C-alpha positions as CSV (number, residue, x, y, z in Angstrom):
1,X,-190.1,169.2,-174.5
2,X,-187.2,169.8,-173.0
3,X,-183.8,169.3,-174.1
4,X,-185.2,169.0,-177.8
5,X,-183.8,171.2,-180.5
6,X,-186.3,174.4,-180.7
7,X,-185.1,175.3,-184.6
8,X,-184.4,173.7,-188.1
9,X,-182.4,175.3,-190.2
10,X,-184.9,176.5,-193.0
11,X,-184.2,173.9,-196.8
12,X,-185.3,174.9,-200.0
13,X,-185.7,172.1,-202.6
14,X,-182.9,172.2,-205.3
15,X,-185.7,172.0,-208.1
16,X,-187.6,174.9,-206.1
17,X,-185.0,176.7,-205.5
18,X,-184.0,176.8,-209.6
19,X,-186.8,178.5,-210.1
20,X,-186.8,181.6,-207.2
21,X,-185.9,185.2,-208.4
22,X,-183.3,185.9,-205.9
23,X,-185.7,188.6,-204.5
24,X,-188.1,185.4,-204.2
25,X,-185.6,183.8,-202.0
26,X,-184.8,186.6,-200.5
27,X,-188.0,187.0,-199.0
28,X,-188.7,183.8,-198.4
29,X,-186.2,183.1,-195.9
30,X,-186.9,185.8,-193.9
31,X,-190.3,185.1,-193.3
32,X,-189.0,181.3,-192.7
33,X,-186.3,183.1,-189.9
34,X,-189.4,185.1,-188.1
35,X,-191.6,182.6,-188.0
36,X,-188.7,179.8,-186.4
37,X,-187.6,182.5,-183.7
38,X,-191.6,182.8,-182.8
39,X,-191.4,178.7,-182.8
40,X,-188.7,178.8,-180.5
41,X,-190.2,181.6,-177.9
42,X,-193.0,179.2,-177.9
43,X,-191.2,176.1,-177.0
44,X,-189.2,178.1,-174.1
45,X,-193.0,179.1,-173.0
46,X,-194.0,175.7,-173.2
47,X,-191.2,174.4,-170.9
48,X,-192.0,177.1,-168.4
49,X,-195.4,175.7,-168.5
50,X,-194.5,172.1,-168.1
51,X,-192.3,173.1,-165.1
52,X,-195.2,175.0,-163.4
53,X,-197.3,172.1,-163.7
54,X,-195.1,169.6,-162.1
55,X,-194.8,172.0,-159.4
56,X,-198.2,172.5,-158.8
57,X,-198.9,168.6,-159.2
58,X,-196.6,168.3,-156.4
59,X,-198.3,170.9,-153.7
60,X,-201.0,169.8,-151.2
61,X,-204.9,170.7,-152.5
62,X,-205.8,174.7,-152.2
63,X,-206.9,175.7,-148.7
64,X,-210.3,176.9,-148.4
65,X,-212.7,177.2,-145.0
66,X,-213.8,173.2,-145.9
67,X,-210.5,171.8,-145.4
68,X,-208.9,174.1,-142.7
69,X,-209.4,176.3,-140.3
70,X,-209.9,179.5,-142.2
71,X,-212.5,181.3,-142.1
72,X,-215.7,181.2,-144.1
73,X,-215.4,185.0,-144.8
74,X,-212.2,184.6,-146.3
75,X,-214.1,183.0,-149.3
76,X,-215.3,184.2,-151.9
77,X,-219.2,184.1,-152.8
78,X,-219.4,183.3,-155.8
79,X,-216.0,181.2,-155.0
80,X,-218.0,178.8,-152.6
81,X,-219.1,175.5,-153.2
82,X,-223.0,174.8,-154.3
83,X,-224.5,172.7,-151.5
84,X,-224.8,169.2,-153.0
85,X,-228.9,167.9,-153.0
86,X,-229.5,164.4,-152.5
87,X,-230.3,162.6,-156.0
88,X,-234.1,162.9,-157.0
89,X,-234.2,166.1,-154.7
90,X,-236.5,168.7,-156.7
91,X,-237.7,171.2,-154.1
92,X,-237.2,174.7,-154.8
93,X,-236.0,177.4,-152.5
94,X,-238.8,179.1,-149.8
95,X,-241.9,177.7,-148.2
96,X,-243.0,173.9,-149.1
97,X,-246.1,172.7,-150.6
98,X,-248.4,172.3,-146.8
99,X,-245.4,172.8,-144.4
100,X,-247.5,175.1,-141.3
101,X,-248.2,178.8,-142.0
102,X,-247.0,181.4,-139.8
103,X,-248.5,185.1,-140.1
104,X,-248.5,188.0,-138.1
105,X,-250.6,187.7,-135.1
106,X,-253.5,191.1,-134.7
107,X,-252.7,193.1,-132.0
108,X,-256.3,193.5,-129.3
109,X,-258.4,195.7,-130.3
110,X,-258.6,197.2,-126.3
111,X,-254.7,197.4,-126.9
112,X,-254.6,199.4,-130.3
113,X,-254.3,203.4,-129.8
114,X,-256.7,204.2,-132.4
115,X,-260.0,201.9,-134.1
116,X,-261.1,203.8,-137.0
117,X,-264.7,202.4,-138.2
118,X,-265.1,202.0,-142.6
119,X,-268.9,201.6,-143.3
120,X,-269.9,201.7,-146.4
121,X,-272.7,204.1,-147.8
122,X,-274.4,202.3,-150.5
123,X,-274.6,198.7,-151.9
124,X,-271.5,198.2,-154.3
125,X,-274.4,196.9,-156.8
126,X,-277.3,198.0,-156.7
127,X,-276.5,201.6,-155.3
128,X,-279.4,201.0,-152.6
129,X,-279.5,201.8,-148.5
130,X,-277.7,199.5,-146.0
131,X,-278.8,198.7,-142.6
132,X,-276.6,196.9,-140.1
133,X,-275.6,193.4,-140.1
134,X,-274.4,190.5,-137.2
135,X,-271.1,189.8,-139.5
136,X,-267.7,190.7,-137.1
137,X,-265.7,193.6,-139.7
138,X,-263.0,192.5,-141.4
139,X,-259.7,193.5,-139.2
140,X,-256.9,195.5,-140.8
141,X,-254.3,196.6,-138.7
142,X,-251.1,199.3,-140.1
143,X,-248.2,199.6,-137.5
144,X,-246.5,203.1,-137.7
145,X,-243.2,205.1,-135.7
146,X,-244.7,207.5,-133.2
147,X,-243.3,211.1,-133.6
148,X,-239.5,210.7,-132.1
149,X,-239.0,213.5,-129.7
150,X,-236.7,213.0,-126.4
151,X,-237.8,213.5,-123.2
152,X,-235.7,216.5,-121.2
153,X,-235.9,217.2,-117.8
154,X,-234.6,220.3,-116.7
155,X,-233.2,220.7,-112.7
156,X,-232.9,223.9,-111.6
157,X,-230.3,224.4,-108.6
158,X,-231.3,227.4,-106.8
159,X,-228.7,229.2,-104.5
160,X,-230.3,230.3,-101.3
161,X,-228.6,233.1,-98.6
162,X,-228.5,232.3,-94.6
163,X,-229.1,235.7,-93.0
164,X,-227.1,234.2,-90.3
165,X,-224.1,233.2,-92.0
166,X,-224.1,235.1,-94.7
167,X,-222.8,232.7,-97.0
168,X,-225.2,230.9,-99.7
169,X,-226.3,227.1,-100.5
170,X,-227.1,225.6,-103.5
171,X,-229.9,222.7,-103.8
172,X,-228.0,219.1,-105.4
173,X,-229.3,217.1,-108.0
174,X,-231.9,213.8,-106.8
175,X,-230.5,210.6,-106.1
176,X,-230.1,208.8,-109.3
177,X,-229.8,211.7,-111.9
178,X,-226.7,211.3,-114.3
179,X,-224.0,215.1,-113.8
180,X,-224.0,214.5,-117.3
181,X,-226.4,215.0,-120.1
182,X,-227.0,211.7,-120.7
183,X,-230.1,209.2,-119.4
184,X,-229.7,205.7,-117.8
185,X,-231.7,204.7,-120.9
186,X,-229.9,206.6,-123.6
187,X,-226.8,205.5,-122.2
188,X,-228.0,202.0,-122.7
189,X,-228.8,202.6,-126.1
190,X,-225.5,204.6,-127.5
191,X,-223.8,201.7,-125.8
192,X,-225.7,198.6,-127.8
193,X,-225.1,200.9,-131.0
194,X,-221.5,200.6,-131.0
195,X,-220.7,197.0,-130.4
196,X,-224.5,194.7,-129.9
197,X,-225.4,196.7,-133.1
198,X,-222.0,197.3,-134.8
199,X,-222.1,200.1,-135.2
200,X,-218.6,203.1,-135.3
201,X,-219.0,206.4,-133.8
202,X,-220.4,208.4,-136.2
203,X,-223.5,206.0,-137.4
204,X,-223.9,206.1,-134.1
205,X,-224.1,209.9,-133.8
206,X,-226.3,210.2,-137.3
207,X,-228.4,207.8,-135.1
208,X,-229.4,209.8,-132.4
209,X,-229.4,212.9,-134.1
210,X,-231.3,211.8,-137.7
211,X,-234.0,209.3,-135.5
212,X,-233.9,210.1,-132.1
213,X,-233.4,214.5,-132.9
214,X,-231.2,213.9,-130.1
215,X,-227.6,216.6,-131.1
216,X,-225.1,214.3,-130.6
217,X,-221.7,214.2,-131.6
218,X,-218.8,211.1,-131.9
219,X,-216.8,213.2,-129.4
220,X,-220.3,212.8,-126.9
221,X,-220.5,209.1,-128.0
222,X,-217.3,208.2,-126.6
223,X,-217.7,209.8,-123.2
224,X,-221.2,208.1,-123.6
225,X,-218.7,204.7,-123.9
226,X,-216.3,205.4,-120.7
227,X,-220.0,205.7,-118.4
228,X,-221.1,202.3,-119.9
229,X,-217.4,201.0,-119.6
230,X,-217.3,201.7,-116.0
231,X,-220.9,200.8,-115.2
232,X,-220.5,197.0,-117.0
233,X,-216.8,196.6,-114.7
234,X,-218.5,195.0,-112.0
235,X,-220.7,192.1,-113.5
236,X,-217.8,191.3,-116.2
237,X,-215.3,190.6,-113.1
238,X,-218.1,188.2,-111.7
239,X,-218.7,186.5,-114.8
240,X,-215.3,186.2,-115.6
241,X,-214.2,185.1,-111.8
242,X,-216.7,182.4,-112.3
243,X,-215.6,180.3,-114.9
244,X,-212.5,178.7,-113.2
245,X,-216.4,177.0,-111.3
246,X,-217.5,175.7,-115.0
247,X,-216.6,172.4,-114.9
248,X,-216.0,172.5,-119.2
249,X,-215.1,175.4,-121.4
250,X,-215.5,176.0,-124.9
251,X,-212.6,178.7,-126.1
252,X,-211.6,180.2,-129.0
253,X,-209.2,183.1,-130.4
254,X,-209.3,185.3,-132.9
255,X,-206.6,187.6,-134.0
256,X,-207.2,191.2,-133.7
257,X,-206.0,194.7,-133.0
258,X,-204.9,197.3,-130.8
259,X,-204.4,200.6,-132.3
260,X,-200.8,199.5,-134.6
261,X,-200.4,196.3,-132.4
262,X,-201.7,192.9,-133.0
263,X,-203.9,191.1,-130.6
264,X,-206.1,188.3,-129.7
265,X,-209.7,188.1,-129.4
266,X,-210.5,185.0,-127.0
267,X,-213.6,184.1,-125.4
268,X,-214.3,181.7,-123.0
269,X,-217.9,179.8,-122.9
270,X,-219.9,179.0,-120.0
271,X,-223.3,177.0,-119.8
272,X,-225.7,180.1,-119.8
273,X,-223.0,182.9,-120.3
274,X,-219.5,184.3,-122.0
275,X,-216.8,186.0,-121.3
276,X,-214.4,187.7,-124.4
277,X,-210.8,189.1,-123.5
278,X,-208.4,191.0,-125.6
279,X,-205.0,190.6,-125.1
280,X,-202.0,191.5,-126.5
281,X,-200.5,188.1,-126.9
282,X,-202.0,184.2,-128.0
283,X,-199.7,183.2,-125.2
284,X,-201.0,180.3,-122.8
285,X,-200.5,183.7,-119.6
286,X,-203.1,185.2,-122.0
287,X,-205.5,182.3,-121.7
288,X,-204.3,182.1,-117.5
289,X,-205.8,185.6,-116.9
290,X,-209.3,185.1,-118.8
291,X,-209.9,181.9,-117.2
292,X,-207.6,182.0,-114.0
293,X,-206.3,178.6,-112.6
294,X,-209.0,175.8,-114.4
295,X,-209.1,172.3,-113.5
296,X,-212.1,171.7,-115.8
297,X,-212.3,170.5,-119.7
298,X,-211.6,172.7,-122.4
299,X,-212.6,172.4,-125.3
300,X,-210.8,173.7,-128.2
301,X,-210.5,173.8,-132.0
302,X,-206.6,174.3,-133.8
303,X,-205.4,171.9,-131.3
304,X,-202.8,175.0,-130.3
305,X,-199.8,174.4,-128.7
306,X,-201.0,176.7,-125.5
307,X,-203.7,174.9,-124.5
308,X,-201.9,172.1,-123.0
309,X,-199.9,173.0,-119.7
310,X,-201.8,170.0,-118.1
311,X,-205.3,171.0,-118.9
312,X,-208.1,168.7,-119.8
313,X,-208.5,168.6,-123.3
314,X,-211.2,167.5,-125.8
315,X,-210.4,168.6,-129.1
316,X,-212.9,169.6,-131.6
317,X,-214.2,167.2,-134.1
318,X,-215.7,169.4,-136.4
319,X,-212.3,171.0,-137.5
320,X,-210.7,167.4,-137.8
321,X,-213.5,166.7,-140.2
322,X,-212.0,169.6,-142.2
323,X,-208.4,168.6,-142.3
324,X,-209.3,165.1,-143.1
325,X,-211.4,166.9,-145.9
326,X,-208.0,168.6,-146.7
327,X,-206.6,164.6,-147.3
328,X,-209.4,163.4,-149.5
329,X,-209.1,166.5,-151.6
330,X,-205.7,165.9,-152.5
331,X,-204.0,164.8,-155.4
332,X,-202.0,161.8,-153.9
333,X,-203.6,158.2,-154.3
334,X,-202.6,157.4,-151.3
335,X,-203.8,160.6,-149.1
336,X,-206.5,160.4,-150.8
337,X,-207.0,157.2,-149.9
338,X,-206.9,157.6,-145.9
339,X,-208.8,160.5,-146.2
340,X,-211.8,158.3,-147.4
341,X,-210.7,155.6,-144.8
342,X,-211.1,158.2,-141.6
343,X,-214.3,160.7,-142.7
344,X,-216.1,156.3,-143.2
345,X,-214.5,156.3,-139.2
346,X,-215.8,159.8,-138.4
347,X,-219.5,159.5,-140.2
348,X,-220.1,156.3,-138.5
349,X,-218.9,157.7,-134.7
350,X,-221.1,161.0,-135.5
351,X,-224.0,158.6,-136.7
352,X,-224.2,157.4,-133.0
353,X,-223.4,160.7,-131.3
354,X,-227.0,161.9,-132.8
355,X,-228.8,158.6,-132.0
356,X,-227.2,159.4,-128.3
357,X,-228.5,163.1,-127.9
358,X,-231.9,161.5,-129.7
359,X,-232.7,159.6,-126.7
360,X,-232.7,156.1,-128.7
361,X,-229.5,155.0,-127.1
362,X,-228.2,155.6,-123.6
363,X,-224.7,156.1,-122.6
364,X,-222.8,152.7,-122.2
365,X,-224.2,151.6,-125.4
366,X,-223.4,154.8,-126.9
367,X,-219.5,153.5,-125.6
368,X,-220.0,150.1,-126.4
369,X,-220.8,150.9,-130.3
370,X,-218.0,153.0,-130.5
371,X,-215.4,151.4,-129.3
372,X,-214.2,149.4,-132.3
373,X,-214.7,152.9,-134.5
374,X,-212.6,154.0,-132.2
375,X,-210.0,151.4,-132.3
376,X,-210.1,151.5,-135.6
377,X,-209.7,155.0,-136.0
378,X,-206.5,154.7,-133.9
379,X,-205.2,152.3,-136.2
380,X,-205.9,154.6,-139.7
381,X,-203.5,156.9,-137.3
382,X,-200.7,154.6,-137.3
383,X,-201.0,153.8,-141.2
384,X,-200.8,157.3,-141.9
385,X,-197.5,157.7,-139.8
386,X,-195.3,154.8,-140.9
387,X,-196.4,155.2,-144.5
388,X,-194.0,157.8,-145.3
389,X,-196.2,159.9,-147.0
390,X,-195.1,163.2,-145.6
391,X,-198.3,164.6,-145.8
392,X,-199.6,162.3,-143.9
393,X,-196.7,161.3,-141.1
394,X,-196.8,164.9,-139.1
395,X,-200.8,164.9,-138.9
396,X,-201.0,161.4,-138.3
397,X,-198.1,161.2,-135.6
398,X,-199.3,164.2,-133.8
399,X,-202.7,163.0,-133.6
400,X,-202.2,159.8,-132.7
401,X,-199.8,161.0,-130.2
402,X,-202.5,162.8,-129.1
403,X,-205.2,159.9,-129.5
404,X,-207.1,160.0,-125.7
405,X,-207.2,164.2,-126.2
406,X,-210.0,162.9,-129.3
407,X,-211.8,160.7,-126.7
408,X,-212.3,162.9,-124.0
409,X,-216.4,163.4,-125.1
410,X,-217.0,159.1,-124.5
411,X,-214.3,158.9,-121.3
412,X,-217.0,161.6,-119.4
413,X,-220.3,162.2,-119.9
414,X,-221.6,165.9,-120.5
415,X,-219.1,166.5,-122.1
416,X,-218.8,167.5,-126.3
417,X,-217.5,166.4,-129.2
418,X,-216.8,170.0,-131.0
419,X,-216.1,174.0,-130.1
420,X,-219.0,175.2,-132.4
421,X,-220.8,177.4,-129.5
422,X,-217.5,178.6,-129.0
423,X,-217.1,179.2,-133.0
424,X,-220.8,180.7,-132.9
425,X,-219.6,183.3,-129.7
426,X,-216.8,184.6,-131.5
427,X,-218.3,184.8,-135.1
428,X,-220.8,188.4,-134.2
429,X,-217.2,189.9,-132.4
430,X,-215.7,189.1,-135.9
431,X,-218.4,190.5,-138.3
432,X,-217.3,194.0,-135.3
433,X,-213.7,193.4,-136.2
434,X,-213.9,193.1,-139.6
435,X,-215.9,196.5,-140.0
436,X,-214.0,198.6,-137.4
437,X,-210.4,196.9,-137.5
438,X,-210.2,196.4,-134.3
439,X,-209.9,198.9,-130.6
440,X,-207.6,202.1,-131.4
441,X,-206.4,202.1,-127.4
442,X,-206.3,200.5,-123.9
443,X,-209.8,201.4,-122.3
444,X,-211.3,200.5,-125.7
445,X,-210.3,196.9,-125.6
446,X,-211.8,196.7,-121.8
447,X,-215.2,198.4,-123.5
448,X,-215.0,195.9,-126.5
449,X,-214.8,192.9,-124.3
450,X,-217.2,193.9,-121.4
451,X,-220.1,195.0,-124.0
452,X,-219.0,191.5,-125.9
453,X,-219.7,189.7,-123.2
454,X,-222.4,191.0,-121.8
455,X,-224.6,191.0,-125.9
456,X,-223.5,187.4,-125.9
457,X,-224.5,186.9,-122.0
458,X,-227.7,188.0,-122.7
459,X,-228.4,185.9,-126.0
460,X,-227.7,182.8,-124.1
461,X,-229.9,184.0,-121.2
462,X,-233.2,185.7,-123.8
463,X,-232.5,188.5,-122.4
464,X,-233.4,191.6,-123.0
465,X,-229.8,193.5,-123.4
466,X,-231.2,197.2,-123.6
467,X,-233.5,196.3,-120.9
468,X,-230.3,194.7,-118.6
469,X,-227.7,197.6,-119.6
470,X,-230.5,200.1,-118.7
471,X,-230.7,199.1,-115.2
472,X,-227.2,198.7,-115.2
473,X,-227.3,202.5,-116.1
474,X,-230.0,203.2,-113.3
475,X,-228.2,201.6,-110.7
476,X,-224.2,203.0,-111.5
477,X,-226.3,206.5,-111.7
478,X,-228.2,206.2,-108.6
479,X,-225.3,204.4,-107.0
480,X,-226.6,201.1,-106.0
481,X,-225.6,197.3,-106.2
482,X,-225.0,196.5,-110.3
483,X,-227.0,194.1,-111.5
484,X,-226.0,190.5,-111.9
485,X,-224.8,188.9,-115.1
486,X,-225.6,185.2,-114.0
487,X,-228.0,183.3,-115.5
488,X,-229.1,182.2,-111.7
489,X,-229.1,185.7,-111.3
490,X,-231.2,186.3,-114.1
491,X,-234.0,183.6,-113.4
492,X,-234.2,185.2,-110.1
493,X,-234.7,188.6,-111.3
């Protein structure tokens, strides 16, 4: 359309013009001129749209959580693709016919607070008198919350006078009694409300006042937060120092905020515990502050440069899967073809890996059967590197140059090929960040990293976070040793 004339002069046939009056001719030419002007504008709009289409066709495919490292929360729920069902599947959502029944088990009768017998007075048919039967009664249990009333203990410190010295002496609080007005169980609950249960200071204060009948203000929750943060500092530092001794660590990071500054929330997950850290930088120094001088294997997600520095790595295949999917989503036939070829090899690789995890094949057979896949995958990367297509050369060149980092899990037994463990540990912290918009101070960041460490480590150890934090606060107030957060110490306790 571009380059063509957008208007043509209006020509009236002579035989028609001879029959027109001057007024009709003037009106006809005015209408034609108006339409010619609109047609010219539409031609220009079509040219702009054609240029825009050409630009869009030259762009890479749209970035989504399915083909990039974007978190799923960045995509609107209505924009998510529908789950693909296998052909012929007619299963509906919910419980399926024939599945094992799950039901709430009744509490033994001796554990019930009250038992009320419901005895019929007359026959439901004829109204006659009834006699006892040997049948067991139908049990129906109703669970209800008690009226919540806080337990308030008053300590009266008496002052006595000494007739010999002429001075007075005041009584002292018993060992383990906090100097403030908050007991260990209340401190543990309040501390968990603000991170573990992702409530704001104001919401936590409303919960304590409305449901537990404890007068509270947001300012008091901050005082409790400071006590809890100080109490969990020792177990936090203990598990953080253990990171450097682990054979492998799952590491990930996510942006956050500390007041008005950009910060990064890091997590390192070991076997049985996880450690979080909030730092103002994403550089290698922040990673070293978290894990120390680490000599094991790091499993990381996005192939970022700060992970290199001589550390043994395993690149995450889940993230690589999304990168390959982005190639498949491209409108370039060459890019799409290589994406399908890479995805085919990856699926074959993980078919063998799942067989190994299920115990169907051993370690040696896994390595033997995946060796051809490994060679074919690297050959495909070389094909992309020298394809001359700018959409392929950069990615394939980087992957081929560091190809050994893709296969660490096949070179050393016990290493995981994905970083899903760290992503699962980081997800609750990301939700907390979205609700709270980060922290407002240095002390708030320390509190956040310590409580996230406590929360996730207790989950991994199938340990009650409330019971553990209550024990921590009791020991803190009594000046006794703080219980450990390490998994070995948890099993011993």
